[in-house]
N, CA, C and O atoms as CSV, one atom per row, in Angstrom:
chain,resi,resn,atom,element,x,y,z
A,1,MET,N,N,31.536,-2.238,52.297
A,1,MET,CA,C,31.156,-4.053,51.671
A,1,MET,C,C,30.004,-4.058,52.076
A,1,MET,O,O,29.143,-3.380,52.636
A,2,SER,N,N,30.299,-5.334,51.488
A,2,SER,CA,C,28.549,-6.448,50.885
A,2,SER,C,C,28.096,-6.659,52.203
A,2,SER,O,O,28.753,-6.118,53.092
A,3,ALA,N,N,27.399,-7.135,52.426
A,3,ALA,CA,C,26.180,-8.277,53.363
A,3,ALA,C,C,27.164,-9.336,53.488
A,3,ALA,O,O,27.507,-9.545,54.651
A,4,THR,N,N,27.659,-9.992,52.685
A,4,THR,CA,C,28.589,-11.167,52.683
A,4,THR,C,C,30.105,-10.594,52.720
A,4,THR,O,O,30.461,-9.913,51.759
A,5,ASN,N,N,30.828,-10.782,53.557
A,5,ASN,CA,C,32.407,-10.213,53.714
A,5,ASN,C,C,33.301,-11.064,52.850
A,5,ASN,O,O,33.440,-12.221,53.248
A,6,PRO,N,N,34.016,-10.680,51.608
A,6,PRO,CA,C,34.834,-11.711,51.280
A,6,PRO,C,C,35.643,-12.257,52.315
A,6,PRO,O,O,36.042,-13.409,52.147
A,7,ILE,N,N,35.949,-11.671,53.318
A,7,ILE,CA,C,37.173,-11.721,54.082
A,7,ILE,C,C,36.627,-12.569,54.468
A,7,ILE,O,O,37.082,-13.624,54.025
A,8,SER,N,N,35.669,-12.709,55.238
A,8,SER,CA,C,35.577,-13.705,56.198
A,8,SER,C,C,35.435,-15.315,55.086
A,8,SER,O,O,35.533,-16.409,55.643
A,9,ALA,N,N,35.286,-15.259,54.074
A,9,ALA,CA,C,35.225,-16.913,53.332
A,9,ALA,C,C,36.859,-17.141,53.481
A,9,ALA,O,O,37.179,-18.292,53.777
A,10,THR,N,N,37.750,-16.345,53.341
A,10,THR,CA,C,39.411,-16.280,52.848
A,10,THR,C,C,39.938,-16.444,54.260
A,10,THR,O,O,41.059,-16.950,54.219
A,11,VAL,N,N,39.639,-16.262,55.157
A,11,VAL,CA,C,40.229,-16.221,56.563
A,11,VAL,C,C,40.843,-17.551,56.986
A,11,VAL,O,O,41.974,-17.894,57.330
A,12,GLY,N,N,39.864,-18.070,56.857
A,12,GLY,CA,C,40.147,-19.730,57.370
A,12,GLY,C,C,41.243,-20.076,56.416
A,12,GLY,O,O,42.299,-20.335,56.993
A,13,GLY,N,N,41.284,-20.156,55.018
A,13,GLY,CA,C,41.969,-20.610,53.554
A,13,GLY,C,C,43.280,-20.284,53.966
A,13,GLY,O,O,43.860,-20.650,54.988
A,14,SER,N,N,43.738,-19.448,52.925
A,14,SER,CA,C,45.086,-18.897,53.143
A,14,SER,C,C,45.849,-17.741,52.993
A,14,SER,O,O,47.027,-17.628,52.656
A,15,LEU,N,N,44.691,-16.561,53.405
A,15,LEU,CA,C,45.084,-15.509,53.798
A,15,LEU,C,C,45.565,-15.550,54.827
A,15,LEU,O,O,44.979,-16.126,55.743
A,16,GLY,N,N,46.987,-14.854,55.045
A,16,GLY,CA,C,47.646,-14.920,55.893
A,16,GLY,C,C,47.718,-12.986,56.416
A,16,GLY,O,O,47.430,-12.027,55.699
A,17,GLU,N,N,48.296,-12.964,58.158
A,17,GLU,CA,C,47.858,-11.934,59.029
A,17,GLU,C,C,48.342,-10.942,58.085
A,17,GLU,O,O,47.524,-10.026,57.999
A,18,GLN,N,N,49.670,-10.722,57.116
A,18,GLN,CA,C,49.780,-9.555,56.681
A,18,GLN,C,C,49.107,-9.206,55.828
A,18,GLN,O,O,48.964,-7.990,55.703
A,19,GLN,N,N,48.318,-10.243,54.758
A,19,GLN,CA,C,47.474,-9.914,53.694
A,19,GLN,C,C,46.051,-9.413,54.323
A,19,GLN,O,O,45.262,-8.642,53.776
A,20,PHE,N,N,45.918,-10.003,55.539
A,20,PHE,CA,C,44.664,-9.350,56.017
A,20,PHE,C,C,44.428,-7.956,56.746
A,20,PHE,O,O,43.444,-7.221,56.668
A,21,LEU,N,N,45.782,-7.767,57.590
A,21,LEU,CA,C,46.113,-5.975,57.503
A,21,LEU,C,C,46.115,-5.345,56.371
A,21,LEU,O,O,45.678,-4.194,56.363
A,22,GLN,N,N,46.496,-5.811,55.415
A,22,GLN,CA,C,46.647,-5.205,53.916
A,22,GLN,C,C,45.260,-4.654,53.052
A,22,GLN,O,O,45.154,-3.666,52.325
A,23,LEU,N,N,44.320,-5.617,53.400
A,23,LEU,CA,C,43.155,-5.945,53.261
A,23,LEU,C,C,42.136,-4.431,53.938
A,23,LEU,O,O,41.466,-3.509,53.474
A,24,LEU,N,N,42.512,-4.876,55.098
A,24,LEU,CA,C,41.897,-4.025,55.935
A,24,LEU,C,C,42.478,-2.209,56.289
A,24,LEU,O,O,41.965,-1.328,56.979
A,25,VAL,N,N,43.421,-2.231,55.665
A,25,VAL,CA,C,44.072,-0.840,55.715
A,25,VAL,C,C,43.768,-0.461,54.086
A,25,VAL,O,O,44.419,0.581,54.011
A,26,THR,N,N,43.319,-0.614,53.052
A,26,THR,CA,C,43.099,-0.734,51.555
A,26,THR,C,C,41.450,-0.262,51.877
A,26,THR,O,O,40.878,0.740,51.447
A,27,GLN,N,N,40.971,-1.204,52.670
A,27,GLN,CA,C,39.231,-1.000,52.789
A,27,GLN,C,C,39.339,0.287,53.037
A,27,GLN,O,O,39.062,1.207,52.269
A,28,LEU,N,N,39.916,0.376,54.572
A,28,LEU,CA,C,39.534,2.113,54.890
A,28,LEU,C,C,40.226,3.380,53.888
A,28,LEU,O,O,39.686,4.486,53.897
A,29,GLN,N,N,41.017,3.215,53.338
A,29,GLN,CA,C,42.279,3.974,52.953
A,29,GLN,C,C,41.128,4.364,51.459
A,29,GLN,O,O,41.223,5.475,50.938
A,30,ASN,N,N,40.193,3.412,50.958
A,30,ASN,CA,C,39.264,3.687,50.210
A,30,ASN,C,C,37.967,3.534,50.071
A,30,ASN,O,O,37.477,3.380,48.952
A,31,GLN,N,N,37.447,3.547,50.854
A,31,GLN,CA,C,35.938,4.036,52.127
A,31,GLN,C,C,35.581,5.155,51.181
A,31,GLN,O,O,36.289,5.864,50.466
A,32,ASP,N,N,34.423,5.117,51.359
A,32,ASP,CA,C,33.405,6.418,50.883
A,32,ASP,C,C,33.279,7.643,52.076
A,32,ASP,O,O,32.429,7.399,52.933
A,33,PRO,N,N,33.830,8.592,52.189
A,33,PRO,CA,C,33.830,9.328,53.657
A,33,PRO,C,C,32.372,9.556,54.015
A,33,PRO,O,O,32.152,9.889,55.179
A,34,LEU,N,N,31.213,9.411,53.081
A,34,LEU,CA,C,30.181,9.777,53.305
A,34,LEU,C,C,29.339,8.653,53.497
A,34,LEU,O,O,28.235,8.907,53.978
A,35,GLN,N,N,29.708,6.973,53.124
A,35,GLN,CA,C,29.335,5.826,53.965
A,35,GLN,C,C,30.414,5.159,54.049
A,35,GLN,O,O,30.893,4.511,53.118
A,36,PRO,N,N,31.014,5.288,55.465
A,36,PRO,CA,C,31.974,4.657,56.022
A,36,PRO,C,C,31.321,3.213,56.392
A,36,PRO,O,O,30.146,2.862,56.496
A,37,VAL,N,N,32.853,2.344,56.588
A,37,VAL,CA,C,32.478,1.201,56.886
A,37,VAL,C,C,31.640,1.006,58.441
A,37,VAL,O,O,32.254,1.028,59.508
A,38,ASP,N,N,30.514,0.862,58.363
A,38,ASP,CA,C,29.880,-0.043,60.169
A,38,ASP,C,C,30.336,-0.376,60.997
A,38,ASP,O,O,30.775,-1.517,60.849
A,39,ASN,N,N,30.518,0.077,62.004
A,39,ASN,CA,C,31.035,-0.508,63.014
A,39,ASN,C,C,31.393,-1.527,63.141
A,39,ASN,O,O,32.487,-2.081,63.252
A,40,THR,N,N,29.894,-1.935,63.114
A,40,THR,CA,C,29.477,-3.440,63.294
A,40,THR,C,C,30.390,-4.386,62.160
A,40,THR,O,O,30.844,-5.505,62.399
A,41,GLN,N,N,30.505,-3.764,61.099
A,41,GLN,CA,C,31.020,-4.465,60.245
A,41,GLN,C,C,32.544,-3.950,60.809
A,41,GLN,O,O,33.122,-4.996,61.106
A,42,PHE,N,N,32.922,-3.471,60.926
A,42,PHE,CA,C,34.646,-3.228,61.394
A,42,PHE,C,C,35.008,-3.964,62.463
A,42,PHE,O,O,36.046,-4.624,62.517
A,43,VAL,N,N,34.054,-3.867,63.469
A,43,VAL,CA,C,34.578,-4.578,64.848
A,43,VAL,C,C,34.502,-6.439,64.486
A,43,VAL,O,O,35.255,-7.314,64.913
A,44,ALA,N,N,33.318,-6.569,63.569
A,44,ALA,CA,C,33.508,-7.927,62.892
A,44,ALA,C,C,35.240,-8.590,62.301
A,44,ALA,O,O,35.806,-9.629,62.642
A,45,GLN,N,N,35.642,-7.645,61.450
A,45,GLN,CA,C,36.698,-8.214,60.829
A,45,GLN,C,C,37.874,-7.713,61.819
A,45,GLN,O,O,38.964,-8.211,61.537
A,46,LEU,N,N,37.876,-6.950,62.772
A,46,LEU,CA,C,38.731,-7.300,63.836
A,46,LEU,C,C,38.896,-8.632,64.636
A,46,LEU,O,O,39.846,-9.398,64.792
A,47,ALA,N,N,37.472,-8.611,65.128
A,47,ALA,CA,C,37.483,-9.910,65.446
A,47,ALA,C,C,37.432,-11.445,64.853
A,47,ALA,O,O,37.149,-12.431,65.535
A,48,GLN,N,N,37.771,-11.458,63.403
A,48,GLN,CA,C,38.194,-12.642,62.591
A,48,GLN,C,C,39.650,-12.247,62.962
A,48,GLN,O,O,40.298,-13.035,63.652
A,49,PHE,N,N,40.209,-11.076,62.548
A,49,PHE,CA,C,41.736,-11.177,62.756
A,49,PHE,C,C,42.569,-11.867,64.138
A,49,PHE,O,O,43.555,-12.599,64.228
A,50,ALA,N,N,41.591,-11.205,65.200
A,50,ALA,CA,C,42.350,-11.696,66.145
A,50,ALA,C,C,42.050,-13.329,66.329
A,50,ALA,O,O,42.879,-14.015,66.927
A,51,SER,N,N,40.652,-14.010,65.710
A,51,SER,CA,C,40.722,-15.409,65.893
A,51,SER,C,C,41.851,-15.760,64.729
A,51,SER,O,O,42.140,-16.953,64.637
A,52,LEU,N,N,42.465,-14.909,63.900
A,52,LEU,CA,C,43.750,-15.491,62.755
A,52,LEU,C,C,44.603,-15.702,63.499
A,52,LEU,O,O,44.979,-16.839,63.782
A,53,GLN,N,N,45.101,-14.610,63.984
A,53,GLN,CA,C,46.197,-14.818,65.225
A,53,GLN,C,C,45.925,-15.812,66.204
A,53,GLN,O,O,46.888,-16.543,65.973
A,54,GLN,N,N,45.289,-16.390,67.164
A,54,GLN,CA,C,44.755,-17.173,67.861
A,54,GLN,C,C,44.718,-18.523,67.032
A,54,GLN,O,O,45.358,-19.443,67.541
A,55,GLU,N,N,44.219,-18.727,66.110
A,55,GLU,CA,C,44.684,-20.292,65.058
A,55,GLU,C,C,45.838,-20.225,64.885
A,55,GLU,O,O,46.308,-21.361,64.949
A,56,GLN,N,N,46.688,-19.383,64.665
A,56,GLN,CA,C,48.285,-19.648,64.262
A,56,GLN,C,C,49.143,-19.758,65.421
A,56,GLN,O,O,50.162,-20.443,65.327
A,57,ALA,N,N,48.805,-19.057,66.707
A,57,ALA,CA,C,49.401,-19.124,68.293
A,57,ALA,C,C,49.106,-20.893,68.329
A,57,ALA,O,O,50.075,-21.646,68.232
A,58,ASN,N,N,47.598,-21.492,68.486
A,58,ASN,CA,C,47.784,-22.597,68.745
A,58,ASN,C,C,48.165,-23.699,67.732
A,58,ASN,O,O,47.977,-24.852,68.118
A,59,GLY,N,N,48.763,-23.487,66.271
A,59,GLY,CA,C,49.086,-24.640,65.570
A,59,GLY,C,C,50.518,-24.771,65.872
A,59,GLY,O,O,51.278,-25.722,65.689
A,60,ALA,N,N,50.748,-23.434,66.451
A,60,ALA,CA,C,52.716,-23.677,66.884
A,60,ALA,C,C,52.883,-24.157,67.865
A,60,ALA,O,O,54.028,-24.515,68.140
A,61,THR,N,N,51.404,-24.443,69.156
A,61,THR,CA,C,51.777,-24.802,70.148
A,61,THR,C,C,51.483,-26.078,70.157
A,61,THR,O,O,52.132,-26.913,70.786
A,62,GLN,N,N,50.469,-26.327,69.449
A,62,GLN,CA,C,50.298,-28.239,68.919
A,62,GLN,C,C,51.390,-28.488,68.452
A,62,GLN,O,O,51.839,-29.528,68.934
A,63,SER,N,N,52.098,-27.979,67.669
A,63,SER,CA,C,53.499,-28.434,67.352
A,63,SER,C,C,54.361,-28.668,68.258
A,63,SER,O,O,54.745,-29.790,68.587
A,64,ALA,N,N,54.706,-27.664,68.703
A,64,ALA,CA,C,55.329,-27.653,69.941
A,64,ALA,C,C,55.615,-28.859,70.303
A,64,ALA,O,O,56.590,-29.598,70.169
A,65,LEU,N,N,54.188,-28.959,70.980
A,65,LEU,CA,C,53.895,-30.108,72.327
A,65,LEU,C,C,54.395,-31.562,71.213
A,65,LEU,O,O,55.317,-32.165,71.760
A,66,LEU,N,N,54.135,-31.984,70.318
A,66,LEU,CA,C,54.018,-32.893,69.494
A,66,LEU,C,C,55.423,-33.609,69.684
A,66,LEU,O,O,55.603,-34.730,70.161
A,67,ASN,N,N,56.706,-32.422,69.047
A,67,ASN,CA,C,57.878,-32.661,68.987
A,67,ASN,C,C,58.327,-32.812,70.544
A,67,ASN,O,O,59.273,-33.557,70.800
A,68,ALA,N,N,57.766,-32.225,71.418
A,68,ALA,CA,C,58.458,-32.648,72.708
A,68,ALA,C,C,57.812,-34.173,73.109
A,68,ALA,O,O,58.661,-34.830,73.710
A,69,GLU,N,N,56.851,-34.720,72.975
A,69,GLU,CA,C,56.272,-35.793,73.141
A,69,GLU,C,C,57.082,-37.006,72.415
A,69,GLU,O,O,57.360,-38.100,72.905
A,70,GLN,N,N,57.414,-36.465,70.979
A,70,GLN,CA,C,58.485,-37.148,70.237
A,70,GLN,C,C,59.876,-37.303,70.944
A,70,GLN,O,O,60.434,-38.396,71.041
A,71,ALA,N,N,60.330,-36.282,71.368
A,71,ALA,CA,C,61.345,-36.272,71.878
A,71,ALA,C,C,61.907,-37.202,73.262
A,71,ALA,O,O,62.934,-37.862,73.419
A,72,VAL,N,N,60.732,-36.924,74.169
A,72,VAL,CA,C,60.092,-37.781,75.465
A,72,VAL,C,C,60.173,-39.330,74.713
A,72,VAL,O,O,61.146,-40.035,74.984
A,73,GLN,N,N,59.481,-39.665,74.085
A,73,GLN,CA,C,59.451,-40.951,73.467
A,73,GLN,C,C,60.452,-42.132,73.052
A,73,GLN,O,O,60.634,-43.303,73.382
A,74,ALA,N,N,61.165,-40.946,71.899
A,74,ALA,CA,C,62.583,-41.305,71.675
A,74,ALA,C,C,63.803,-41.569,73.003
A,74,ALA,O,O,64.708,-42.404,73.029
A,75,SER,N,N,63.434,-40.530,74.040
A,75,SER,CA,C,64.560,-40.726,74.687
A,75,SER,C,C,64.691,-42.137,75.784
A,75,SER,O,O,65.698,-42.612,76.307
A,76,SER,N,N,63.018,-42.631,75.893
A,76,SER,CA,C,62.808,-43.260,76.676
A,76,SER,C,C,63.213,-44.801,75.606
A,76,SER,O,O,62.878,-45.963,75.839
A,77,LEU,N,N,63.848,-44.383,74.683
A,77,LEU,CA,C,64.072,-45.739,73.816
A,77,LEU,C,C,65.608,-45.980,73.594
A,77,LEU,O,O,65.887,-46.876,72.798
A,78,MET,N,N,66.865,-45.156,74.320
A,78,MET,CA,C,68.125,-44.749,74.526
A,78,MET,C,C,68.045,-46.296,75.350
A,78,MET,O,O,67.379,-46.667,76.316
A,79,GLY,N,N,69.215,-47.100,74.338
A,79,GLY,CA,C,69.851,-48.459,74.260
A,79,GLY,C,C,68.724,-49.335,74.666
A,79,GLY,O,O,68.748,-50.009,75.696
A,80,SER,N,N,68.032,-49.314,74.079
A,80,SER,CA,C,66.939,-50.414,73.482
A,80,SER,C,C,66.713,-51.059,72.342
A,80,SER,O,O,66.468,-50.342,71.373
A,81,THR,N,N,66.722,-51.947,72.219
A,81,THR,CA,C,66.427,-52.654,70.807
A,81,THR,C,C,65.388,-52.900,70.613
A,81,THR,O,O,64.625,-53.498,71.371
A,82,ILE,N,N,65.115,-52.383,69.302
A,82,ILE,CA,C,63.823,-52.372,68.731
A,82,ILE,C,C,63.395,-52.858,67.519
A,82,ILE,O,O,64.022,-52.223,66.671
A,83,GLN,N,N,62.600,-53.713,66.940
A,83,GLN,CA,C,62.038,-53.848,65.699
A,83,GLN,C,C,61.723,-52.715,64.903
A,83,GLN,O,O,61.334,-51.654,65.390
A,84,TYR,N,N,61.905,-52.944,63.519
A,84,TYR,CA,C,61.076,-51.551,62.731
A,84,TYR,C,C,60.939,-52.322,61.392
A,84,TYR,O,O,61.422,-53.376,60.980
A,85,SER,N,N,60.052,-51.348,60.841
A,85,SER,CA,C,59.842,-51.805,59.301
A,85,SER,C,C,60.729,-50.619,58.563
A,85,SER,O,O,60.842,-49.402,58.712
A,86,SER,N,N,61.426,-51.847,57.486
A,86,SER,CA,C,61.702,-50.277,56.686
A,86,SER,C,C,61.616,-51.256,55.250
A,86,SER,O,O,61.875,-52.455,55.144
A,87,GLY,N,N,61.231,-50.447,54.373
A,87,GLY,CA,C,61.012,-51.261,52.535
A,87,GLY,C,C,60.361,-52.342,52.829
A,87,GLY,O,O,60.345,-53.130,51.884
A,88,GLY,N,N,59.622,-52.825,54.087
A,88,GLY,CA,C,58.620,-53.658,53.999
A,88,GLY,C,C,59.587,-55.186,54.334
A,88,GLY,O,O,59.405,-56.303,53.851
A,89,GLN,N,N,60.355,-54.857,55.060
A,89,GLN,CA,C,61.233,-55.814,55.891
A,89,GLN,C,C,61.060,-55.588,57.420
A,89,GLN,O,O,60.838,-54.437,57.798
A,90,THR,N,N,61.127,-56.393,58.147
A,90,THR,CA,C,61.412,-56.287,59.891
A,90,THR,C,C,62.752,-56.517,60.059
A,90,THR,O,O,63.318,-57.598,59.895
A,91,LEU,N,N,63.457,-55.039,60.528
A,91,LEU,CA,C,64.977,-55.191,61.110
A,91,LEU,C,C,64.924,-54.810,62.710
A,91,LEU,O,O,64.062,-54.174,63.315
A,92,THR,N,N,66.056,-55.373,63.157
A,92,THR,CA,C,66.448,-54.832,64.311
A,92,THR,C,C,67.391,-53.902,64.573
A,92,THR,O,O,68.316,-53.966,63.764
A,93,GLY,N,N,67.548,-52.821,65.629
A,93,GLY,CA,C,68.576,-52.007,65.990
A,93,GLY,C,C,68.458,-51.684,67.396
A,93,GLY,O,O,67.462,-51.940,68.073
A,94,THR,N,N,69.498,-51.118,67.809
A,94,THR,CA,C,69.633,-50.709,69.244
A,94,THR,C,C,69.928,-48.969,68.921
A,94,THR,O,O,70.877,-48.394,68.388
A,95,VAL,N,N,68.582,-48.450,69.545
A,95,VAL,CA,C,68.893,-46.943,69.653
A,95,VAL,C,C,69.698,-46.587,70.176
A,95,VAL,O,O,69.801,-46.894,71.363
A,96,ALA,N,N,70.813,-45.640,69.461
A,96,ALA,CA,C,71.561,-44.719,70.415
A,96,ALA,C,C,71.268,-43.424,70.166
A,96,ALA,O,O,72.323,-42.971,69.722
A,97,GLY,N,N,70.388,-42.474,70.188
A,97,GLY,CA,C,70.205,-41.454,69.832
A,97,GLY,C,C,68.850,-40.847,69.198
A,97,GLY,O,O,67.961,-41.583,68.770
A,98,GLN,N,N,68.782,-39.618,69.178
A,98,GLN,CA,C,67.510,-39.374,68.340
A,98,GLN,C,C,68.311,-37.990,67.399
A,98,GLN,O,O,69.378,-37.405,67.589
A,99,ALA,N,N,67.188,-37.821,66.299
A,99,ALA,CA,C,67.360,-36.846,65.466
A,99,ALA,C,C,66.190,-36.049,64.980
A,99,ALA,O,O,65.018,-36.398,65.118
A,100,MET,N,N,66.661,-34.791,64.316
A,100,MET,CA,C,65.139,-33.809,63.763
A,100,MET,C,C,64.957,-34.044,62.544
A,100,MET,O,O,65.637,-33.384,61.757
A,101,ALA,N,N,64.117,-34.920,62.069
A,101,ALA,CA,C,63.966,-35.057,60.710
A,101,ALA,C,C,62.567,-34.474,60.170
A,101,ALA,O,O,61.445,-34.972,60.265
A,102,GLY,N,N,63.048,-33.046,59.466
A,102,GLY,CA,C,61.711,-31.997,59.234
A,102,GLY,C,C,61.313,-31.956,60.410
A,102,GLY,O,O,61.957,-32.058,61.455
A,103,SER,N,N,59.899,-31.757,60.182
A,103,SER,CA,C,59.526,-31.384,61.792
A,103,SER,C,C,59.103,-32.381,62.875
A,103,SER,O,O,58.528,-32.012,63.899
A,104,SER,N,N,59.472,-33.926,62.557
A,104,SER,CA,C,59.685,-34.860,63.745
A,104,SER,C,C,60.813,-35.375,63.984
A,104,SER,O,O,61.759,-35.010,63.286
A,105,ILE,N,N,60.939,-35.954,64.599
A,105,ILE,CA,C,61.788,-36.784,65.397
A,105,ILE,C,C,62.391,-38.326,65.367
A,105,ILE,O,O,61.542,-39.183,65.613
A,106,ASP,N,N,63.836,-38.848,65.081
A,106,ASP,CA,C,63.584,-39.948,64.512
A,106,ASP,C,C,64.708,-40.554,65.333
A,106,ASP,O,O,65.765,-39.931,65.426
A,107,VAL,N,N,64.558,-41.692,65.915
A,107,VAL,CA,C,65.647,-42.840,66.422
A,107,VAL,C,C,66.713,-43.048,65.689
A,107,VAL,O,O,66.578,-43.448,64.532
A,108,VAL,N,N,67.833,-42.837,66.179
A,108,VAL,CA,C,69.232,-43.079,65.508
A,108,VAL,C,C,69.615,-44.245,66.047
A,108,VAL,O,O,69.627,-44.413,67.266
A,109,LEU,N,N,70.004,-45.259,65.099
A,109,LEU,CA,C,70.218,-46.278,65.726
A,109,LEU,C,C,72.389,-46.615,66.000
A,109,LEU,O,O,73.221,-45.840,65.529
A,110,SER,N,N,72.644,-47.484,66.561
A,110,SER,CA,C,74.237,-47.504,66.958
A,110,SER,C,C,74.803,-47.750,65.383
A,110,SER,O,O,76.026,-47.896,65.381
A,111,THR,N,N,74.299,-47.814,64.294
A,111,THR,CA,C,74.532,-48.201,62.741
A,111,THR,C,C,74.937,-46.995,62.326
A,111,THR,O,O,75.977,-46.969,61.668
A,112,GLY,N,N,74.142,-45.558,62.636
A,112,GLY,CA,C,73.507,-44.471,61.952
A,112,GLY,C,C,72.683,-44.619,61.635
A,112,GLY,O,O,72.333,-43.439,61.637
A,113,ALA,N,N,71.700,-45.224,61.211
A,113,ALA,CA,C,70.552,-45.328,60.547
A,113,ALA,C,C,69.865,-44.691,61.302
A,113,ALA,O,O,69.989,-44.779,62.524
A,114,GLU,N,N,68.723,-43.676,60.525
A,114,GLU,CA,C,67.622,-43.185,61.524
A,114,GLU,C,C,66.313,-43.689,60.944
A,114,GLU,O,O,65.808,-43.667,59.821
A,115,VAL,N,N,65.942,-44.167,62.174
A,115,VAL,CA,C,64.218,-44.751,62.183
A,115,VAL,C,C,62.634,-43.890,62.568
A,115,VAL,O,O,61.968,-44.207,63.553
A,116,PRO,N,N,62.376,-43.201,61.965
A,116,PRO,CA,C,60.702,-42.584,61.927
A,116,PRO,C,C,59.817,-43.302,63.258
A,116,PRO,O,O,59.171,-44.335,63.089
A,117,LEU,N,N,59.891,-42.607,64.573
A,117,LEU,CA,C,59.044,-43.412,65.538
A,117,LEU,C,C,57.791,-44.405,65.166
A,117,LEU,O,O,57.567,-45.482,65.718
A,118,ASN,N,N,56.871,-43.691,63.901
A,118,ASN,CA,C,55.914,-44.149,63.229
A,118,ASN,C,C,56.557,-45.737,63.190
A,118,ASN,O,O,55.881,-46.701,63.546
A,119,ALA,N,N,58.102,-45.873,62.655
A,119,ALA,CA,C,58.191,-47.408,62.255
A,119,ALA,C,C,58.498,-48.021,62.907
A,119,ALA,O,O,59.041,-49.033,62.464
A,120,ILE,N,N,58.388,-47.876,64.354
A,120,ILE,CA,C,59.270,-48.667,64.920
A,120,ILE,C,C,57.712,-49.756,65.736
A,120,ILE,O,O,56.718,-49.363,66.347
A,121,LEU,N,N,58.270,-51.476,65.268
A,121,LEU,CA,C,57.180,-52.375,65.728
A,121,LEU,C,C,56.841,-52.685,66.871
A,121,LEU,O,O,55.686,-52.937,67.217
A,122,ALA,N,N,58.113,-52.698,67.778
A,122,ALA,CA,C,58.308,-53.018,69.174
A,122,ALA,C,C,59.847,-53.035,69.745
A,122,ALA,O,O,60.899,-53.036,69.106
A,123,SER,N,N,59.574,-53.053,71.494
A,123,SER,CA,C,61.309,-52.205,71.739
A,123,SER,C,C,61.098,-53.206,72.663
A,123,SER,O,O,60.015,-53.778,72.788
A,124,ASN,N,N,62.578,-53.564,73.645
A,124,ASN,CA,C,62.451,-54.198,74.477
A,124,ASN,C,C,63.831,-53.819,74.851
A,124,ASN,O,O,64.345,-54.284,75.868
């Protein structure tokens, strides 16, 4: 490979673990046996792979922590009367539960309506 490694330019972008491994294996299969990949470049590519795996693990951990934090926040509102914003109006309701809404948690009102935590203006 050249001095400017095309893999390093894309690892931070959309190159996933499987694509990275495929590129690495393809590179090893097609290298010139008389001029194999420099050990330093190979180690650098493996380090990039390890870094990519660590970034993915950190992202999953942060997402799990955010969901746990939101669940605790929603639980602390159980039985409370909240004011929330919906469609430009300020409404009131009593929190009866919580529900997953995609990757976040909403509170569920006694009426069955789901309210995102970021729409809550006040609680008592």
